[in-house]
N, C-alpha and C positions, 0 to 999 in steps of 0.2 A: 503494500500499500503506498502511495507517495502522494505529492502536492508539488505541483508545478506553480510558481509564479510567474505570470507574463506582463511586460510593460506595452500599455495600450494609450489610446485616446490621444486627441489633438494637445500639441505643444507649439512649443518656438518656432520647431523645424518645419513643421508643415501646416499650422494654421496662424503662427505669428503670436498666438498667445495661448496662455495656460486657463483651464478652468476654473473658475472661481471656487473659492472654499468661505462660505459666509460666517458671521460671528456665530449664527446659530447652530452651527453643525451642518446645515445643509451644503451641498458641493453640487457642482454641476459635472456630467460626463458628457463629452462632446466627441462623439468619435471623429478620426482624421479625415480631412478630405480625399475624396477617389482622384485617384493617379490619371483618372481618363473619364471622360463621358460614355464611354460605352458600356454602360449597366443597367440591370434592369431594378436597382434599385431605386426608390421614389423618393426617399427621405434626401433633404437638399439643406444648405447651410441656410436657406431662407424658410424652412420648413422647422426644422427642429427646435423644440421649444424649449428655453432654461426653464428650469425648475423654480428660480428665485425671484424672476419677476418676470414681467409680458415681452420680453426680448426673444430673439431667436440665436442662434448659433453665429449667424453672419455679422452681429452687431458686436462680436467680439474681436474683430478684424477688419483691415481696410483694404488686403492683398495678399493672394496665396499664390504659389509656384507648384503646380500638382504634381511635377514629374521629379522621380527621385534624382534624376539626371539634372541639374540646371541649364537651362538653354533648350531642354526639350521640348517644351510647351511655353508659351505666353504666358506672361502672369495674368493672374485675374483681378479684377478690381472692380470697382462701382457697383452697375447694378447686376452687371454677370455674376456677382457673387452668390447671391440669391439662388439662382438656378443650379450651381454647384452641387453635384452630389457626393453623400457621406459614403466612407466606406465603413460601414455599420459593422465594425467587428471588434470586440463583441457585438451578438445580437443578443443582449438581456432578456427580450420578450420570447424570442424563441429558442433562447439558451442555445445557443451554437457560436464556434469560434474556429476561424479557419487561419492559417498560416505558412508564409512561404520562406519565412529568414531563416538563413543556414547559421547564425550565429547562436545554437544550442538549441533553437527553439522548436524546429521540425524533429529532431533527434530525440528531444526529452518530451515532446508532445505524444510523439508518435508511442512512447513507450508506457503512457499511462493506461489503464485498465478501470473498466466500467467499477465505481464505488470509491475510486482517486479522486482528487479535487484538481481544478484549476482556478488558482487565483488571478486575479487582475489589479494591476496597481497603474497608477497615472500622477502625472504631474499636477497639482493644484497650487494655487497661489490665493490668499488673502486679498482681498480688494484694496485694503490699507496700505499695502504696499512691503509686507513683509515678506521673510525669505521664503520662497516656493519650497515645498518638498514632496517627495513620492509618497502616495497614500495607497493602500489597500480598499478598492472602491467596488468591490463584488467579486462571486466566485459563482460556479456551479460546481455541481456532484457530476461526473462522468457517467455518462451511460454508452456510449460507442465512439469508436474511433475509425475514421477510414482515409487513405492515402490515395492520393491522386499524383502520377506522375507522366512528365512528357513523352516516355517511350510504353506505356501502355497502350494495347489496342484501343481505336478510337471509339468503338463502341463500349468498349468497358469504360473510359473516361468520360464517356458521355452520361451513361447508366449511374456512376456516382454523383456526378453534380446534379442530373435529376433529381436524384435522392436526397438533396439537400437545398432545395429552392430557396432558403430563407437565408443561406450562409453567404457573404458577402465577396467570396473568390468563385462560388459559383455563378454569383450574379453578372459579375463581369467577365466571365469565360464566353469564350464565341466560339459554338458549334463544337464542341468541345475541347477547344484547345484554351489552355491556362495562360492566364495575362503573364507575360515575360518567360514562359515555359520553364516554371519553375517547379519543382515536388510541393505539392501543397499536402497539409494534414488538414484533416478536419474533423472537430471535435463536436460532438453532439452532447448536450449537457440533460441532467434532470433535476429535480429538486429533492434535498435544499440547494437553494442557490438563488442568484439573482443581483441585482443592483442595491446596493445599501440606499436606505432615505436620508442618511445622515450620519455622523461620525464615522468618516474613514478613518483608517488606522494608520497612522505616519509611520513609514519604514526607512526614512532616510535622516542621517545627520550629515551636517555641513561643515567641514572645518579641511585643515591643513595637516597632512598626513605627515609624518616624520621622513625626511628626505625628500619633502616637496617644496616648491613654492609659491602654489597655487593651491587653493581652498578647492574640493570637489565632494560631488556626495557619495556618501558611503553607505552600505546596509548598517542600520541600528544593530548596536550590539547585543542588546535585548532580545530583538526579532531573530538574530541568529540563533540565538540558544532555545529561545522559546518554542521557535518552528523548527528547531534542529536542521537549519540549511545547510546541505551538504555540498551542492553545485551550485557556480554561477558568478563567485568572488565577492568582494566587498565593495569594488567600485560599482556605483549606480548609474555614471555620468550616461552612458548609451543603453540602458535599459535592459539591463541583461535579463537571459532566463534562469529563474532559480529551482531547483528541485529540493523539496525538503523530505527529511526520513522523518517524517509521522504518519499517522492515518489519518484518512480523510474526517474518520470521526473526531478525532482529537483536535483535527483542527478547527470542525466545527464547534467545539465544546471550546477552546481559545477565543475566537472571534464572534462567536453568535450566529444565529440566522438570518438573513435578510428578512428587514420588517418584525423582527422579534428581539433585535440586539437591544442592549442594555449602552446607555452613553460610553460608558468607557469599561474596559475589561483589563483588571489590574497586573495580568501577567504579560501583556506587553505591554505595558505602561501607556499613560494619556497623550498627547499633543502639547 
């Protein structure tokens, strides 16, 4: 049994802003902008509602550059922002998550089993300008795992993608062809799980490590110990995928069930 922690959500590299964390403990989960308009996703920057006020995700930014390689797509700004689609991954309503990052993500996610947990963390910032941090914002219990690779027969790829219509990677696949032709692991979830209503759990500290000259984000020692983090490294600057050596049941005991969580859990500290 294991828990994998995945870094998700809009941040300064893709949206130009972080989701707000409000004083009452509520926060915004904003999916990253999609890298292409060629997707079946209907949610856009202009339709995604903010939980903290009457605004939408487009209100958080003035300009995005959707492509992962700068210059591959003209910047999107002005009125065009509202119609730009989101890469809704994870989809907390459908409890599905897809991944093609090769920096430990695909290998760790394809190894999870039913009953394990995938937890999701994102960068959040308090509106007053306090230091941003990485926070656990939700999770789901694993139900099933599927892997799609570019070298699979076309009909096999199509069958897997068609079986996961709510997954962001399936939505942007075209005629069974994967975006960027990278292997994709699709994790279907089940309850207990979902997006936290409030009180995300801070995972990071920000300091200058011995031997360095600049401060960076590091995994909190309390989290590393309480969640038995085994793989992923301490540095959190580039959203590593963590593997934790505890059961899904124990993880849920520590962080609570979405919708039923207490404001703070002493075993992981408060924020």
